[in-house]
PAZAPA-4460 file (N, C-alpha, C; in steps of 0.05 Angstrom, whole numbers, plus 32768, in hexadecimal, padded with zeros to 4 digits):
% residues 301
    n_x    n_y    n_z   ca_x   ca_y   ca_z    c_x    c_y    c_z   seq   type   mol
   7FB0   7DBA   81A3   7FC9   7DC9   81A9   7FCE   7DC7   81C7     1      M     A
   7FE7   7DBD   81CF   7FED   7DB9   81EA   7FF2   7DD3   81F9     2      G     A
   7FF1   7DD2   8214   7FF6   7DE9   8225   8012   7DF4   8220     3      L     A
   8026   7DE3   821E   8041   7DEC   821A   8043   7DFC   8200     4      F     A
   8036   7DF2   81EB   8038   7E00   81D1   802B   7E1C   81D3     5      Q     A
   8014   7E1D   81E1   8007   7E37   81E5   8019   7E4B   81F4     6      Q     A
   8025   7E41   820A   8036   7E52   821A   804E   7E5C   820A     7      L     A
   8059   7E49   81FA   8070   7E50   81E8   8068   7E66   81D5     8      Y     A
   8050   7E64   81C9   8046   7E78   81B6   8043   7E93   81C3     9      G     A
   8036   7E94   81DB   8032   7EAE   81E8   804D   7EBA   81F1    10      W     A
   805F   7EA9   81FC   8079   7EB4   8204   8088   7EBF   81ED    11      L     A
   8088   7EB1   81D6   8096   7EBB   81BF   808A   7ED5   81B5    12      G     A
   8070   7ED7   81B5   8062   7EEF   81AC   806A   7F07   81BD    13      A     A
   806A   7F03   81D8   8071   7F19   81EA   808F   7F21   81E7    14      W     A
   80A0   7F0E   81E2   80BC   7F15   81DE   80BF   7F26   81C5    15      I     A
   80B1   7F1F   81B0   80B2   7F2F   8197   80A7   7F4B   819C    16      I     A
   8091   7F4D   81AB   8085   7F67   81B1   809A   7F79   81C0    17      I     A
   80A6   7F6E   81D5   80BA   7F7E   81E4   80D2   7F85   81D2    18      F     A
   80DB   7F73   81C1   80F1   7F79   81B0   80E9   7F8E   819C    19      W     A
   80D1   7F8E   8192   80C7   7FA2   8180   80C7   7FBE   818D    20      S     A
   80BF   7FBF   81A7   80C0   7FD8   81B6   80DC   7FE2   81B8    21      I     A
   80EF   7FD1   81BE   810B   7FD9   81C0   8116   7FE3   81A6    22      I     A
   810F   7FD5   8190   8119   7FDD   8175   810D   7FF8   816D    23      K     A
   80F6   7FFF   8178   80EA   8019   8171   80FC   8030   8179    24      F     A
   810C   802C   818E   811D   8042   8198   813A   803F   818E    25      F     A
   813F   802B   817E   815A   8027   8173   815B   8030   8156    26      L     A
   8173   8039   814C   8175   8041   8130   8170   8029   811E    27      P     A
   815F   802D   810A   8158   8017   80F8   816E   8011   80E5    28      A     A
   8173   7FF8   80E0   8187   7FF0   80CC   8179   7FEE   80B1    29      Q     A
   8184   7FFC   809D   8178   7FFC   8083   8186   7FE9   8070    30      K     A
   8176   7FDB   8060   8181   7FCA   804C   8185   7FDA   8032    31      K     A
   8198   7FD2   8023   819E   7FDF   8009   8188   7FD8   7FF5    32      S     A
   8180   7FEC   7FE6   816C   7FE7   7FD0   817A   7FEA   7FB5    33      L     A
   8194   7FEE   7FB5   81A3   7FF1   7F9C   81A1   7FD7   7F8C    34      A     A
   819A   7FD9   7F72   8198   7FC2   7F61   817E   7FB4   7F62    35      G     A
   816C   7FBC   7F74   8151   7FAF   7F74   8141   7FB9   7F5D    36      E     A
   812F   7FA8   7F53   811D   7FB0   7F3E   8102   7FB4   7F4A    37      I     A
   80F9   7FCD   7F4B   80E1   7FD5   7F59   80CB   7FDC   7F45    38      V     A
   80B4   7FCE   7F48   809D   7FD5   7F37   8088   7FE2   7F49    39      L     A
   807F   7FFA   7F40   806B   8009   7F4F   8052   800D   7F3D    40      V     A
   803B   8004   7F46   8023   8009   7F36   8018   8025   7F3D    41      T     A
   800A   8031   7F2A   7FFF   804C   7F2F   8016   8060   7F33    42      G     A
   802C   805C   7F25   8044   806D   7F2A   8046   8085   7F17    43      A     A
   8030   808A   7F08   8030   80A1   7EF6   802A   80BB   7F03    44      G     A
   8025   80BB   7F1D   801E   80D4   7F2B   801F   80CE   7F49    45      S     A
   801A   80E3   7F59   8016   80E0   7F76   802D   80D2   7F84    46      G     A
   8026   80C4   7F9A   803B   80B7   7FA9   8048   80A0   7F9A    47      I     A
   803B   8095   7F86   8047   8080   7F76   8060   808B   7F68    48      G     A
   805D   80A3   7F5D   8074   80B0   7F50   808A   80B7   7F64    49      R     A
   8082   80C2   7F7B   8095   80CA   7F8F   80A4   80B3   7F9B    50      L     A
   8096   809D   7FA0   80A3   8085   7FAA   80B8   807B   7F95    51      M     A
   80AF   807B   7F7C   80C1   8071   7F67   80DB   8081   7F66    52      S     A
   80D8   809B   7F68   80F0   80AD   7F67   8102   80A7   7F7F    53      I     A
   80F6   80A2   7F96   8105   809C   7FAE   8114   8082   7FAC    54      N     A
   8107   806E   7FA1   8114   8054   7F9C   812B   8057   7F89    55      F     A
   8127   8067   7F74   813C   806B   7F60   8154   8079   7F6C    56      A     A
   8150   808C   7F7E   8166   809A   7F8B   8177   8087   7F9C    57      K     A
   816B   8070   7FA4   817A   805C   7FB4   8187   8047   7FA3    58      L     A
   8186   804B   7F88   8193   8038   7F76   8182   8022   7F6B    59      G     A
   8168   8023   7F6F   8157   800F   7F64   8150   8015   7F47    60      S     A
   814A   8001   7F37   813F   8004   7F1C   8121   8003   7F1E    61      T     A
   8114   8017   7F13   80F7   8019   7F16   80E8   8010   7EFD    62      L     A
   80D2   8002   7F02   80BF   7FFB   7EED   80A5   8009   7EF4    63      V     A
   809D   801C   7EE3   8086   802D   7EE8   806E   8023   7ED9    64      I     A
   8059   801C   7EE8   8040   8014   7EDC   802A   8028   7EE2    65      W     A
   801C   8030   7ECE   8005   8042   7ED2   7FF3   8040   7EBA    66      D     A
   7FD9   8044   7EBE   7FC7   8043   7EA7   7FCA   805C   7E96    67      I     A
   7FD6   8071   7EA1   7FDD   808A   7E93   7FFA   8089   7E8A    68      N     A
   7FFE   8082   7E70   801A   807E   7E66   8029   8099   7E67    69      K     A
   801C   80AF   7E62   802A   80C9   7E63   8034   80CE   7E7F    70      D     A
   8024   80C8   7E93   802D   80CB   7EAF   8044   80B9   7EB6    71      G     A
   8042   80A0   7EAC   8058   808D   7EB1   8072   8096   7EA4    72      A     A
   8070   80A0   7E8C   8087   80AA   7E7E   8094   80C2   7E8C    73      D     A
   8083   80D3   7E98   808D   80EA   7EA6   809C   80E1   7EBF    74      E     A
   8092   80CD   7ECD   80A0   80C2   7EE4   80BB   80B8   7EDC    75      T     A
   80BC   80A9   7EC6   80D6   809F   7EBC   80E9   80B6   7EB6    76      V     A
   80DF   80CB   7EA9   80EF   80E2   7EA2   80FB   80EF   7EBB    77      K     A
   80EB   80F2   7ED0   80F5   80FE   7EE8   810A   80ED   7EF5    78      Q     A
   8107   80D2   7EF3   811B   80C0   7EFE   8135   80C1   7EEE    79      I     A
   8133   80C0   7ED4   814B   80C0   7EC3   8159   80DA   7EC4    80      T     A
   814A   80F0   7EC8   8157   810A   7ECB   8169   810B   7EE4    81      D     A
   8162   80FA   7EF8   8172   80F8   7F10   8188   80E4   7F0E    82      L     A
   818A   80D7   7EF7   819F   80C4   7EF3   8197   80A7   7EF9    83      G     A
   817D   80A3   7EFE   8173   8089   7F04   816B   8079   7EEC    84      G     A
   8162   8060   7EF1   8159   804F   7EDB   813B   8048   7EDF    85      Q     A
   812B   804B   7ECA   810F   8045   7ECD   8103   803E   7EB2    86      A     A
   80EE   802E   7EB3   80E0   8025   7E9B   80C2   8029   7E9F    87      H     A
   80B4   8033   7E8B   8097   8038   7E8F   8087   8025   7E7D    88      S     A
   8070   801E   7E87   805D   800D   7E78   8040   8016   7E7F    89      Y     A
   8030   8017   7E6A   8014   801C   7E6F   8007   8002   7E77    90      R     A
   7FFA   8002   7E8E   7FEE   7FE9   7E98   7FD4   7FEF   7EA6    91      C     A
   7FBF   7FE2   7E9E   7FA6   7FE2   7EAD   7FA7   7FCA   7EC0    92      D     A
   7FAD   7FCF   7ED9   7FB2   7FB9   7EEC   7F99   7FA8   7EF2    93      V     A
   7F82   7FB2   7EE9   7F69   7FA2   7EEE   7F66   7F8B   7EDA    94      T     A
   7F76   7F8C   7EC5   7F74   7F77   7EB0   7F8B   7F63   7EB4    95      K     A
   7F84   7F4C   7EBF   7F99   7F38   7EC7   7FA9   7F2F   7EAF    96      K     A
   7F9D   7F2B   7E98   7FAD   7F22   7E81   7FC2   7F37   7E79    97      D     A
   7FBA   7F51   7E7B   7FCD   7F66   7E75   7FE4   7F67   7E89    98      E     A
   7FDD   7F63   7EA3   7FF1   7F62   7EB8   8005   7F4C   7EB3    99      V     A
   7FFA   7F34   7EAD   800C   7F1D   7EA8   801E   7F21   7E8F   100      Y     A
   8012   7F2C   7E7B   8021   7F31   7E62   8038   7F45   7E67   101      R     A
   8031   7F5B   7E74   8045   7F6F   7E79   805A   7F66   7E8D   102      L     A
   8052   7F54   7EA0   8066   7F49   7EB3   807B   7F3A   7EA4   103      A     A
   8074   7F2A   7E8F   8087   7F1C   7E7F   8099   7F2F   7E70   104      K     A
   808D   7F45   7E66   809C   7F59   7E57   80B1   7F67   7E69   105      Q     A
   80A8   7F6D   7E82   80BA   7F7A   7E95   80D2   7F67   7E9B   106      V     A
   80CC   7F4D   7E9F   80E1   7F3A   7EA4   80F6   7F3A   7E8E   107      K     A
   80EC   7F3B   7E75   80FE   7F3B   7E5E   810D   7F55   7E5B   108      N     A
   80FF   7F6C   7E60   810B   7F86   7E5C   811E   7F8E   7E73   109      D     A
   8116   7F87   7E8B   8124   7F92   7EA3   812F   7F7C   7EB5   110      V     A
   8120   7F67   7EB9   8128   7F52   7ECB   8112   7F4B   7EDF   111      G     A
   8118   7F3A   7EF2   8104   7F32   7F06   80FF   7F49   7F1A   112      D     A
   80E6   7F50   7F1D   80DE   7F64   7F31   80E4   7F59   7F4D   113      V     A
   80F1   7F69   7F5E   80F8   7F60   7F79   80E9   7F70   7F8E   114      T     A
   80DE   7F87   7F87   80CD   7F96   7F9A   80B4   7F9F   7F8B   115      I     A
   809D   7F96   7F94   8084   7F9C   7F88   8074   7FAF   7F9A   116      L     A
   806D   7FC6   7F90   805D   7FDA   7F9F   8042   7FDD   7F92   117      V     A
   802E   7FD1   7F9F   8012   7FD3   7F95   8007   7FED   7FA0   118      N     A
   8007   8001   7F8F   7FFF   801C   7F97   7FE7   8027   7F89   119      N     A
   7FE0   801D   7F71   7FCA   8028   7F61   7FB0   8028   7F71   120      A     A
   7FA1   803E   7F70   7F88   8040   7F7E   7F76   8056   7F74   121      G     A
   7F5C   8052   7F77   7F48   8066   7F6F   7F33   8067   7F85   122      I     A
   7F23   807C   7F84   7F0D   8080   7F97   7EF5   808D   7F89   123      V     A
   7EDD   8085   7F90   7EC5   8092   7F84   7EBC   80A9   7F95   124      A     A
   7EBC   80A6   7FB0   7EB5   80BC   7FC2   7E98   80C3   7FC1   125      G     A
   7E86   80B0   7FC0   7E69   80B5   7FBF   7E5A   80A4   7FD4   126      R     A
   7E42   80AD   7FDA   7E31   809D   7FEB   7E2D   8082   7FDE   127      R     A
   7E2B   806D   7FEE   7E2A   8052   7FE3   7E14   804E   7FCE   128      F     A
   7DFC   8058   7FD4   7DE5   8054   7FC2   7DE7   8067   7FAA   129      L     A
   7DF9   807A   7FAA   7DFD   808C   7F94   7E15   8084   7F82   130      D     A
   7E22   806F   7F8A   7E3A   8067   7F7C   7E33   8053   7F66   131      C     A
   7E37   8059   7F4D   7E30   8047   7F37   7E3F   802C   7F39   132      P     A
   7E32   8017   7F30   7E3E   7FFD   7F31   7E5A   7FFC   7F25   133      D     A
   7E5D   800A   7F0E   7E77   8009   7F00   7E8E   8015   7F11   134      E     A
   7E87   8029   7F22   7E9C   8035   7F33   7EA2   8023   7F4A   135      L     A
   7E8E   8015   7F54   7E93   8001   7F69   7EA6   7FEB   7F5F   136      V     A
   7E9F   7FE1   7F47   7EAF   7FCB   7F3C   7ECC   7FD5   7F35   137      E     A
   7ECE   7FED   7F2A   7EE8   7FF7   7F23   7EF9   7FFB   7F3B   138      R     A
   7EEE   8006   7F51   7EFD   800A   7F6A   7F07   7FF0   7F75   139      T     A
   7EF6   7FDB   7F75   7EFF   7FC1   7F7F   7F14   7FB5   7F6D   140      M     A
   7F11   7FB9   7F53   7F25   7FAD   7F40   7F40   7FBB   7F43   141      E     A
   7F41   7FD5   7F45   7F5A   7FE4   7F47   7F67   7FE0   7F62   142      V     A
   7F58   7FE4   7F77   7F63   7FE5   7F92   7F68   7FC9   7F9F   143      N     A
   7F59   7FB5   7F95   7F5B   7F9B   7FA2   7F62   7F84   7F8F   144      A     A
   7F52   7F80   7F7A   7F56   7F69   7F68   7F71   7F6B   7F5A   145      M     A
   7F7A   7F83   7F53   7F93   7F86   7F45   7FAB   7F7B   7F55   146      S     A
   7FA8   7F7C   7F6F   7FBE   7F73   7F81   7FC3   7F55   7F7D   147      I     A
   7FAD   7F46   7F79   7FB0   7F29   7F73   7FC0   7F25   7F5A   148      F     A
   7FBA   7F34   7F45   7FC7   7F2F   7F2B   7FE5   7F36   7F2C   149      W     A
   7FEC   7F4D   7F39   8008   7F54   7F3A   8018   7F41   7F4C   150      T     A
   800B   7F38   7F61   8019   7F25   7F73   801E   7F0B   7F64   151      L     A
   800A   7F01   7F56   800D   7EE8   7F48   8022   7EEB   7F32   152      K     A
   8025   7F03   7F27   8038   7F07   7F11   8055   7F08   7F1B   153      A     A
   8059   7F15   7F32   8075   7F1B   7F3B   807E   7F0B   7F54   154      F     A
   806C   7F01   7F63   8074   7EF3   7F7C   8084   7ED9   7F76   155      L     A
   807C   7EC9   7F61   808A   7EB0   7F5D   80A9   7EB2   7F5B   156      P     A
   80B3   7EC6   7F4D   80D0   7EC9   7F4B   80DC   7ED1   7F65   157      S     A
   80CE   7EE1   7F76   80D8   7EE8   7F90   80DA   7ECF   7FA2   158      M     A
   80C5   7EBF   7FA1   80C5   7EA6   7FB1   80DB   7E94   7FA8   159      V     A
   80DF   7E91   7F8E   80F4   7E80   7F83   810F   7E88   7F8D   160      A     A
   8114   7EA2   7F8F   812E   7EAC   7F98   812F   7EB2   7FB6   161      K     A
   8117   7EAF   7FC3   8115   7EB6   7FDF   8120   7ED2   7FE5   162      N     A
   8118   7EE5   7FD3   8121   7F00   7FD5   810C   7F13   7FC8   163      H     A
   8104   7F27   7FD7   80F1   7F3A   7FCC   80E3   7F4A   7FE2   164      G     A
   80D2   7F5B   7FD9   80C2   7F6C   7FEC   80A8   7F73   7FDF   165      H     A
   8092   7F6F   7FEE   8077   7F76   7FE4   806D   7F8D   7FF5   166      L     A
   8064   7FA2   7FE7   8059   7FB9   7FF5   803C   7FBD   7FEC   167      V     A
   802A   7FBF   7FFE   800E   7FC5   7FF8   8007   7FE0   8004   168      T     A
   8002   7FF3   7FF2   7FFA   800D   7FFB   7FDB   800D   7FFD   169      V     A
   7FD2   8008   8016   7FB6   8007   801B   7FAD   8022   8026   170      A     A
   7FA0   8023   803D   7F96   803C   8048   7F8C   8036   8064   171      S     A
   7F89   804B   8074   7F7B   8047   808E   7F5E   8041   8089   172      M     A
   7F55   8046   8070   7F3A   803E   8069   7F37   8020   8067   173      A     A
   7F4E   8012   8069   7F4E   7FF5   806A   7F4B   7FEB   8087   174      G     A
   7F47   7FFD   809A   7F43   7FF6   80B6   7F29   8003   80C0   175      T     A
   7F22   801B   80B6   7F0B   8029   80BF   7EF7   802E   80A8   176      F     A
   7EDE   8027   80AD   7EC9   802D   8099   7EC1   804A   809C   177      G     A
   7EB9   8056   8085   7EB2   8073   8086   7E9C   8079   8071   178      S     A
   7E8A   808B   8077   7E76   8094   8063   7E83   809F   804A   179      P     A
   7E75   809C   8034   7E7F   80A5   8019   7E96   8094   800F   180      F     A
   7E9F   8080   801E   7EB6   8070   8016   7EB1   8052   8018   181      L     A
   7E98   804A   8015   7E91   802E   8018   7EA1   801C   8005   182      V     A
   7EA1   8023   7FEB   7EAF   8012   7FD8   7ECD   8014   7FDC   183      E     A
   7ED7   802C   7FE3   7EF3   8030   7FE7   7EFD   8020   8000   184      Y     A
   7EEE   8023   8016   7EF5   8014   802E   7EF5   7FF6   8029   185      C     A
   7EE1   7FED   801B   7EDF   7FD0   8015   7EF7   7FC7   8005   186      A     A
   7F00   7FD7   7FF2   7F17   7FCF   7FE2   7F31   7FCF   7FF2   187      S     A
   7F33   7FE2   8005   7F4B   7FE4   8015   7F4B   7FCF   802B   188      K     A
   7F34   7FC9   8036   7F32   7FB2   8049   7F3C   7F99   803B   189      F     A
   7F34   7F96   8022   7F3C   7F7E   8012   7F5A   7F7E   800E   190      A     A
   7F65   7F96   8007   7F82   7F98   8003   7F91   7F90   801C   191      A     A
   7F88   7F9A   8033   7F94   7F93   804C   7F92   7F75   8051   192      V     A
   7F7B   7F69   804B   7F78   7F4C   804F   7F8A   7F3C   803E   193      G     A
   7F8C   7F43   8025   7F9F   7F35   8013   7FBB   7F36   801D   194      V     A
   7FC3   7F4E   8025   7FDF   7F52   802E   7FE4   7F42   8048   195      H     A
   7FD2   7F44   805B   7FD7   7F36   8075   7FD7   7F18   8071   196      E     A
   7FC4   7F0D   8061   7FC2   7EF0   805D   7FDB   7EE6   804E   197      A     A
   7FE4   7EF5   803A   7FFB   7EEC   802B   8014   7EEE   803C   198      L     A
   8016   7F02   804D   802D   7F04   8060   802D   7EEB   8072   199      T     A
   8016   7EE3   807B   8014   7ECB   808C   801C   7EB2   807D   200      A     A
   8014   7EB1   8064   801A   7E99   8054   8038   7E97   804E   201      E     A
   8045   7EAE   8048   8061   7EAD   8043   8070   7EA5   805C   202      L     A
   8067   7EAE   8073   8073   7EA6   808C   8070   7E88   8091   203      S     A
   8058   7E7E   808C   8052   7E62   8090   8063   7E50   807E   204      D     A
   8069   7E5A   8066   807A   7E4B   8053   8098   7E50   8058   205      L     A
   809E   7E61   806D   80B9   7E68   8074   80C9   7E74   805D   206      E     A
   80BA   7E85   804D   80C7   7E95   8038   80CF   7EAF   8044   207      I     A
   80E4   7EAF   8054   80EC   7EC6   8064   80FA   7EDC   8055   208      N     A
   8102   7ED6   803C   8111   7EEA   802D   80FF   7EFD   801E   209      G     A
   80E5   7EF7   801E   80D2   7F09   8011   80C4   7F19   8027   210      V     A
   80CA   7F33   8029   80BF   7F44   803E   80A5   7F51   8034   211      Q     A
   8095   7F5A   8047   807C   7F67   8041   8078   7F80   8052   212      T     A
   806C   7F95   8045   8066   7FAD   8054   804A   7FB7   804C   213      T     A
   803A   7FBA   8061   801F   7FC4   805D   801E   7FE2   8064   214      L     A
   8016   7FF2   8051   8015   800F   8055   7FF9   8019   8059   215      V     A
   7FF3   8026   806F   7FD8   8030   8074   7FD9   804E   807C   216      Q     A
   7FD9   805F   8068   7FDA   807C   806E   7FBE   8088   8072   217      P     A
   7FBE   809F   807F   7FA6   80B0   8081   7FA3   80BD   8066   218      F     A
   7F90   80D0   8063   7F8D   80DE   804A   7FA6   80EC   8041   219      F     A
   7FAD   80E9   8027   7FC5   80F5   801C   7FBD   810B   8008   220      I     A
   7FCB   8121   800A   7FC4   8139   7FF9   7FCF   8136   7FDD   221      A     A
   7FC5   8122   7FCE   7FCE   811E   7FB3   7FB9   8129   7F9E   222      T     A
   7FA2   8132   7FA7   7F8D   813A   7F95   7F77   8125   7F95   223      G     A
   7F7E   810C   7F9C   7F6A   80F7   7F9D   7F54   80FC   7FB0   224      M     A
   7F5B   810A   7FC6   7F46   8110   7FDB   7F43   812E   7FDE   225      F     A
   7F43   813D   7FC9   7F3E   815A   7FCA   7F23   815F   7FD7   226      D     A
   7F22   8173   7FE9   7F09   817B   7FF6   7F04   816D   8010   227      G     A
   7F14   8159   8017   7F10   814A   8030   7F18   815C   8048   228      V     A
   7F08   815B   805C   7F0E   8169   8075   7F17   8155   808A   229      K     A
   7F2F   8158   8093   7F3B   8143   80A5   7F3C   814B   80C2   230      T     A
   7F31   8162   80CA   7F30   816A   80E6   7F4B   816F   80F2   231      G     A
   7F51   8163   8109   7F69   8168   8117   7F82   815A   810B   232      D     A
   7F7D   8146   80FA   7F94   8138   80EE   7F97   8142   80D2   233      I     A
   7FAD   8150   80CC   7FB0   815C   80B1   7FB5   8146   809C   234      P     A
   7FAE   814D   8083   7FB4   813A   806D   7FD2   8137   806A   235      M     A
   7FDA   8120   8062   7FF6   8119   805F   8002   8125   8046   236      L     A
   801A   812E   8047   8028   8138   8030   8033   8120   8020   237      E     A
   8030   8120   8006   8039   8109   7FF6   8056   8102   7FF9   238      P     A
   8068   8117   7FFA   8084   8112   7FFD   808A   8103   8017   239      D     A
   807C   810A   802C   8080   80FE   8046   8079   80E1   8045   240      Y     A
   8061   80DB   8039   8058   80BF   8037   806C   80AE   8027   241      V     A
   8074   80B9   8010   8087   80AA   7FFF   80A1   80A4   800D   242      A     A
   80AB   80B8   801C   80C4   80B3   802C   80C0   809D   8040   243      D     A
   80A9   809E   804E   80A3   808A   8063   80A1   806E   8057   244      K     A
   8094   806B   8040   8091   8051   8034   80AB   8045   802C   245      V     A
   80BC   8054   801F   80D6   804A   8016   80E7   8043   802F   246      V     A
   80E6   8054   8043   80F5   804D   805C   80EB   8033   8068   247      H     A
   80D0   802F   8068   80C5   8016   8073   80CF   7FFE   8064   248      A     A
   80D3   8001   8049   80DE   7FEB   803A   80FB   7FE6   8041   249      V     A
   810A   7FFB   8045   8126   7FF9   804C   812A   7FEA   8067   250      Q     A
   8118   7FEE   8079   811C   7FE1   8094   8109   7FC9   8098   251      V     A
   80FD   7FC0   8082   80EB   7FA8   8084   80D4   7FAC   8098   252      N     A
   80C9   7FC4   8099   80B3   7FC9   80AB   809A   7FBC   80A1   253      Q     A
   808D   7FAC   80B3   8076   7F9C   80AB   805D   7FAD   80A5   254      R     A
   8059   7FC1   80B6   8041   7FD2   80B2   8048   7FEF   80B7   255      Q     A
   803D   8000   80A6   8042   801D   80A9   8028   802B   80A9   256      L     A
   8020   8036   80C0   8009   8047   80C2   8013   8064   80C4   257      C     A
   8007   8076   80B5   800F   8092   80B4   7FF6   80A4   80B7   258      I     A
   7FF7   80B7   80CA   800B   80BC   80DF   800A   80A7   80F5   259      P     A
   801D   80A9   8108   8020   8094   811C   8007   8091   812E   260      K     A
   7FF8   80A7   8131   7FE0   80A5   8142   7FCD   8090   8138   261      I     A
   7FCF   8089   811E   7FBD   8076   8112   7FC1   805A   811E   262      M     A
   7FD9   8054   8127   7FDD   803A   8135   7FCB   8038   814E   263      Y     A
   7FCA   804E   815D   7FBB   804E   8176   7F9D   804E   8170   264      F     A
   7F94   805E   815C   7F78   805E   8156   7F6F   8043   814C   265      I     A
   7F7F   8036   813C   7F78   801B   8133   7F76   8007   814A   266      A     A
   7F89   800A   815E   7F88   7FF9   8176   7F6F   7FFD   8186   267      Y     A
   7F67   8016   818A   7F4F   801B   819A   7F36   8010   818D   268      F     A
   7F36   8010   8173   7F1F   8005   8165   7F1B   7FE7   816A   269      K     A
   7F31   7FD9   816F   7F30   7FBC   8173   7F21   7FB4   818C   270      T     A
   7F20   7FC5   81A0   7F12   7FBE   81B9   7EFA   7FCF   81C0   271      W     A
   7EF6   7FE5   81B1   7EDE   7FF5   81B6   7EC5   7FE8   81AC   272      M     A
   7EAF   7FEA   81BA   7E95   7FE0   81AF   7E8F   7FF0   8196   273      P     A
   7E81   7FE3   8183   7E7B   7FF0   816A   7E6C   800A   816E   274      V     A
   7E58   800A   8180   7E49   8022   8184   7E59   8039   8190   275      N     A
   7E6D   8031   81A0   7E7F   8046   81AC   7E90   8052   8197   276      A     A
   7E9A   8041   8184   7EAB   804B   816F   7E9B   805E   815C   277      Y     A
   7E82   8056   8156   7E71   8066   8145   7E6B   8081   8152   278      I     A
   7E65   8080   816C   7E5F   8099   817B   7E77   80AC   817A   279      F     A
   7E8F   80A0   817F   7EA7   80B1   817F   7EAD   80BD   8164   280      L     A
   7EA8   80AD   814F   7EAD   80B7   8134   7E9A   80CE   812D   281      A     A
   7E81   80CB   8135   7E6E   80E1   8130   7E74   80FA   8141   282      K     A
   7E7C   80F5   815A   7E81   810C   816C   7E99   811C   8163   283      A     A
   7EAC   810F   8155   7EC4   811D   814B   7EC2   8124   812E   284      T     A
   7EAA   8122   8123   7EA4   8129   8107   7EB4   8119   80F3   285      N     A
   7EBD   8101   80FB   7ECC   80F0   80E8   7EBB   80E7   80D1   286      S     A
   7EA1   80E5   80D5   7E8F   80DD   80BF   7E89   80F4   80AC   287      Y     A
   7E92   810C   80B2   7E8D   8122   80A0   7EA6   8129   808E   288      R     A
   7EBA   8118   808F   7ED2   811C   8081   7ECE   8121   8063   289      T     A
   7EBC   8111   8057   7EB9   8111   803A   7EA2   8123   8030   290      M     A
   7E97   8133   8042   7E80   8143   803A   7E85   8156   8023   291      D     A
   7E9D   8161   8022   7EA4   8175   800D   7EB8   816A   7FF9   292      N     A
   7EB8   814F   7FF6   7ECB   8142   7FE5   7EC8   814B   7FC8   293      Y     A
   7EDE   8152   7FBB   7EDD   8159   7F9F   7EF2   814B   7F8E   294      T     A
   7F00   8138   7F9A   7F16   812A   7F8C   7F0E   811E   7F72   295      G     A
   7F21   811C   7F60   7F1C   8111   7F46   7F19   80F3   7F46   296      R     A
   7F04   80E8   7F3A   7F01   80CB   7F39   7F17   80BE   7F28   297      E     A
   7F1E   80A6   7F32   7F32   8096   7F23   7F4D   80A2   7F23   298      K     A
   7F53   80B3   7F36   7F6E   80BE   7F37   7F7F   80AB   7F48   299      K     A
   7F96   80A4   7F3E   7FA7   8091   7F4C   7FB3   809E   7F65   300      A     A
   7FB7   808D   7F7A   7FC4   8096   7F93   7FE1   809B   7F8E   301      T     A
***
């Protein structure tokens, strides 16, 4: 790589950084979501349901996937009661053949999915050596492997039309490791990696019409993390998170960390020595967050 090419790269990067700072203070332009076909996994409860309702209010047609068909049906009912359009399917997203089969059914029943929200997630919440193998495997399958199957099922039509949006609901646990959350953090690190690498690949292929949004929230008060003690940072309200995610899609926001302080904490981690970060985490009782965890296993986010 020549010197000129390196200088060009650095200059371009800094121009984008400064422009991003300027845009932060300007009113965001929102794209219309009317007529979009939005598929949300794990939408039978929690923020999956709330996001689905928000998308429907903006004129999108919803495809609700959840392993709990009753929960999925209830989400559809709430949407249709508001005058929206929605379709529910029972889907175990860890089974790739089931994902592919239902993807074809969705195409026939509703049409090509244009916005995919990978939201389904579970947590075991146990010490690593106390976590049964089946829970480790299940967490990785739901939180990470399922993303591959849904992307392979729905991304081709988006690429063909150069139109779409991919949303990965990960977690700040995809940036920070924490006791009692080894398998969960591993799965969320994987989800972040899949999302970032695919975003890079789409850019490299100049498929600019397919947008991506990575969502990394702090603990959300959905019941999934009941008993967690979060210290000075309160747990996030589900309605607030759902609103922020849908807004991020409307403005093509690449990454959404909630609350905003998480952007700074993640930045500090990139340059702090590992021992300094561990000392700080212990001093602020960050490692004691899960001590009184009582959340229900396998509850969707």
